[in-house]
N, C-alpha and C positions, 0 to 999 in steps of 0.2 A: 515498763513505762510506756504509755500511749501518748502520741503526739497528735493533736487535733486542732481544728480551726472552727470558729463560730463568728458569724456576723452580729455585732453588738452595736446598736445605735448607728448602723450604716457603715461600720468599719470592721474589717476582719481582725479578730483577735486570735492569737496562737496561745495554746495552753498545753501543759503536760498533765497526765492523770496517772495516779497509782492507787491501788487498792479499790478498784472499781466496784467490787462486790460488797463493800462495807457500807453499813447503813448511815453512820455519822460522817459528815464531811468537814474537812479543814480547807479553808482557802488560804494559801500561802502566797503573799504578795511581796514582791521585791522592792528594792530601793530605786532612787531617782534615775541613775545612769546605768542600771543593771538589767538583768533579765531573770525570768522565772527559773532558769537553770541554776541560779545561786541556791535554790532550795532543794537541789537534788538529794543531798545527804540526809537532811532532816525529813524530807518527804518519804524517802525510802524507809526510814526508821518508823515513821508514824503510820505508813501504809499497812503495817501488820494489823492495825485496828481501825484505821480511818480511810475514807476516800479522800485523797489529797489532790487538790487542783492547784496548779502553779501557773498563773497567767503571765504572759508578756504584756506589759502596759502598751497601749498604742504608742508608736514611735520607738519601741524598743524590741530587740530580738527579732523574732519572725513575724510580729504583728505589723499591720499596715501603718505606714507613716501618715500623719494627718495632712490633708490638703488645706486645712484651716488652722495652722498651729497657734495663732494668737488666741483663738477661741476654744480650741479643744485640748490643749495641753494645760490642764488644770484639774483640781480635785473634783470639781462638780461633774465634768465630763467623764473622768475616770470612774466616778461613783455610779453614774448612769450606766456605763458599760458593765460595771460589776453586777449591778442589779439585773441587767439583761443577760449576762453570762449565767448567773444562778438560775434565772428563768429557763434559759435554753438547756441547762443541764438537769432541770427538774429538782433543784436543791431548794428546799423550803427553809431549813435552819442549818446553821453552820457555826463552827469555831473560826476565828480569824487570827491568823499569824502574819504580822506585817513588819518588815524591816524598813526603817527610815520612812521614805515616802509611802510605802505600803502600809506602815503603821498609822501614819497621818490619815490615810484614806480609811483605815479601820475606825479611827476616832470619829471621823465625819459620818460614816455609815452607821456605826453603833448608836450615834446620837440622832440620826436622821432616817434615811431611806430604808435601812435594815434594822431599825429599832425593834426589839422583840424577836428578831430572827438570828442575830449574832448571840450565841450562848456564852462564849468565853472569848476574851480579847487578849492577845499577846502582842505587846509593843516592843519591838527590838530596837533599842537605842533611839527612841523618838518619844516626844511628848507634845503637849499643846503649845509649847514655846521653844524656839530654836536659838542656839548660840549664834550671834551675828557673825562672828569671825569664821565659823564653820560654813555658814551659808555662802559667804564670799569666797572661801576656799573652793567649795564645790562648784560654784558658778564659774570660777576661773578655769578649772580643768575640764569641766563637763561641756562648757560652751564652745571650747576651741580644741577638739580632740586631735591629738597628733596622728601622723601617718607613718607607717613603717614598711620596709621591704619584706621582712621575715616575721613569721609567727614567734620565733624565739625573742625577737626584739620587742614585740607587743607584750609578750609574757613578762619580760623584764620590767617594762613600764608598769604593768599591773602590779607586779611585786612591790614596786616602790609606792605607788599612790594608794594601794590597798593594804599596806603593811598594818594599819590599825585593825584589819579584820581578825588578826590573831594568828595562831599557828596553823598554817596550811601545809600539807605534804607536797612534795614535788609533783605528785600525780594530780593533786587538787589544783595546784597553780596551773598546770598544763591544761586541765579540763576547763578552768575558768577562762583561760586565754582562748581556747578553741571554741567555746560556746559564746564568747563575747566579741568575736571578730567578724568583720565584713570587708569586702574589697571595694575600693572606690572605682570609678570609671577608668582611672589610670592604672588599676591593678594593684594599688598599694593597700595595706591593711590598716584598719582603724576600728575603734570600738563600735559595737553593733547597736547604734541608736542614732536618732535624728538630733543633730546639735540644736535644732530649734526648740527642743523641749525645754530649754532653759528660759524661753520666753515666758514661762509660767511666772517667774519672779518679777518680770516687768509688767505683765498684763494682769496678773492676779496676785498682787503683793500681799493680800491678807490671807492667802490660802493656809498658811501654817500657824497663824495665830488662832488657837482653837480652845481657849480656856472655857468659853461658854458651852461649847459642845462637850468638852471633857466633863465639866461639872454636871452635865445632865445624864451621863452614862450611868446605868444601874446594873451592869453585869460584872461578874468577877473579872478582874483585869490584872495581868502580870506584866511588869515592865522590866526588861533586861537592859542594864546600862553598862556599856563598856567602861572599864575602870578609868581610862584616860580620855573619854569622849569629850570632844569640843562642841558637839551638836546638842546633846542632852546634858545640860550642866547640872552639877550637884544640887543647887538650890531648886531647880525645876523638878528634879526627881523627888526631892524631899516634899515639895508642895503636892506632888501627885500622890504621895502617901496619905495626905491629910484631906484632900479635896475630891469631889466627884465620887468615883467608884472606890476610892482609897486603895489604889493599886498596891500590890505586893511588889516591891522594888528589890531586885537582886543585882548586885554588882558582879560583872564578869571580869576576873583578873586577866591581865595580859592582853587586853583588847582596848581599842579606842572606838571610833565609829566606822563600822558597826560589827559586833560579833558575827562570825561567819556561820554560826549554827551548824558546825561541821564536826563536832567532837562529842563523845558519849556523855560528858557531864552536861553539855547544853541540851542534848536530846532529852536527858532525864528530867531536867528542869521543866521543859515544855510539856513533856509527856505527863508528868505527875500533875501538872496544873490542868491540862485538858481532861485528864481522868478524874478531876475533882478531889485530888489528894493533896 
């Protein structure tokens, strides 16, 4: 795995890369309050065949925090940065794998700035309409992140709020904690993102209502839905089968929002789809 940085739309973006010698690229984009390191397991698997790029969204992980959060923490700016990232990496066409917010960004780009350049689209527990209760739940915990003295305490917090991710090994929980931690000025530990990123919901309230964009997508689309997801509701997933690209919808048992893409069964689903099988 290579760890690198690139200035996109005037802001420094961190990304990891695997499979650098492979011709076909996969952009794997994480969820709202997460980082690109969430994609470590599936990226390592896909890198046998693909060049896999896992960015940290601005304001998350090792990417720069925005000096203009009200304006830049939104799908439009994330999309412009994604286009700049592909240009900087010399990627003309790609597959897109997005969890939650990363999938919403994929919908926007497949219908807009990257139309004709995204070959296959994988949406991990996200659609063009969100469950209102889930949005409020996420805003509540993401906008006011707790602080801890010890990594073990932060890990325990993550084990509780991210229980819907499904089955993670002790090693995977530890890695999630270690790659999701930053220290405050007082030396305490807190999740590795700018809390102001939730301003997206206040200043860009229409970002996640994307039926018009979804209906215009014309590339093969796979939607993975956590069995007990409160963000991608069953009625929305069913409508996604009928509308737009007529997504193949697969329910992932034992998960809510969102499947962690960390087990062989989930690897196989994504890999078969990207391979056109």
